[in-house]
C-alpha positions in Angstrom: 88.5 96.7 120.9 90.8 95.4 117.9 89.4 95.8 114.2 90.9 92.3 113.6 91.6 90.0 116.1 93.7 86.5 115.9 92.9 83.7 118.4 96.5 82.2 118.3 96.8 78.2 119.0 100.8 78.8 117.6 103.5 80.6 117.5 106.4 80.5 115.3 110.2 81.7 114.7 111.7 80.9 111.4 115.2 82.2 110.1 115.0 81.8 106.3 117.2 83.4 103.3 118.8 86.2 105.3 115.1 87.4 106.9 113.4 86.3 110.6 110.3 85.4 110.5 108.0 85.7 113.6 104.1 84.6 113.2 101.1 83.5 115.3 98.4 81.2 113.8 94.9 80.2 115.0 95.9 76.7 113.3 98.6 75.0 110.8 96.1 75.4 107.5 97.0 78.1 104.8 93.2 79.5 105.1 93.6 80.2 108.7 94.2 83.6 110.4 97.7 84.6 111.1 100.0 87.7 112.1 103.2 87.5 110.5 106.2 89.7 111.2 109.5 89.5 109.1 112.7 91.8 109.3 116.2 90.9 107.6 118.7 89.3 110.1 120.5 92.2 110.4 117.9 94.6 111.5 115.7 97.3 109.6 112.2 97.6 108.6 109.8 95.5 109.9 106.8 94.1 107.7 103.5 93.0 109.3 101.3 90.9 107.4 97.5 90.3 108.9 95.9 86.8 107.3 97.0 87.7 103.8 100.3 88.6 102.0 98.0 91.3 100.3 96.7 92.7 103.9 100.7 93.8 105.0 103.1 96.7 104.7 106.5 97.4 105.8 107.0 99.8 108.9 103.2 99.3 109.6 103.5 98.8 113.6 103.2 102.3 115.3 103.5 100.1 118.6 102.8 96.7 120.2 101.4 96.4 123.6 101.9 93.0 125.6 99.2 92.1 128.3 97.8 89.2 129.9 95.8 88.7 126.9 98.4 89.1 124.3 99.1 91.6 121.8 97.5 95.0 120.5 99.5 96.2 117.9 98.5 99.9 116.5 98.9 100.5 113.3 100.5 103.5 111.8 97.3 105.8 110.3 99.3 106.0 107.3 99.3 102.4 106.5 95.8 101.5 107.3 94.7 101.1 104.0 96.9 97.8 103.5 94.8 96.2 106.4 91.2 97.4 105.0 91.5 100.4 107.0 91.7 98.5 110.2 93.7 100.8 112.8 94.6 98.1 115.4 95.3 93.8 115.3 94.8 91.9 118.6 96.4 88.6 119.1 95.1 86.6 122.1 97.3 84.3 123.4 96.2 82.0 125.9 98.2 79.2 127.6 97.5 76.5 125.5 99.5 78.4 122.8 102.0 76.3 121.4 105.7 78.1 121.4 104.5 81.3 122.2 107.1 82.1 124.9 109.5 81.6 122.0 107.6 83.9 119.1 107.4 86.7 122.1 110.9 86.7 122.7 112.1 87.0 119.5 109.2 89.5 118.7 110.6 91.5 121.6 114.2 91.6 119.8 112.6 92.8 116.4 110.5 95.2 117.6 112.7 96.9 120.4 111.4 100.1 121.9 108.1 99.8 119.8 106.8 96.9 122.5 105.7 97.7 125.6 104.2 95.8 128.6 100.4 96.7 129.2 
């Protein structure tokens, strides 16, 4: 079981200021749990953030497994301190998750070989 779980109601893909943002959130409020991936449009290291900007790090994703319940994100052990010593994050994506397909497609492109089917 994951150390952190986000039950996504919304997926999003945004390009802004030379960056690609892919996110999943439980709600629309600023205080709602979320997972955010960020990468320069030309490629490069991926920043992962969970629930707050202070719980994030560059190159923290070891692998992401996509399965029927959503995503299982394994964090690199050396980055655990940035996430409150969590080792994994689950993003639960149900059939009612708005814009999930678009966000998952963008995330596959962003993560390449680090994203696998489960």
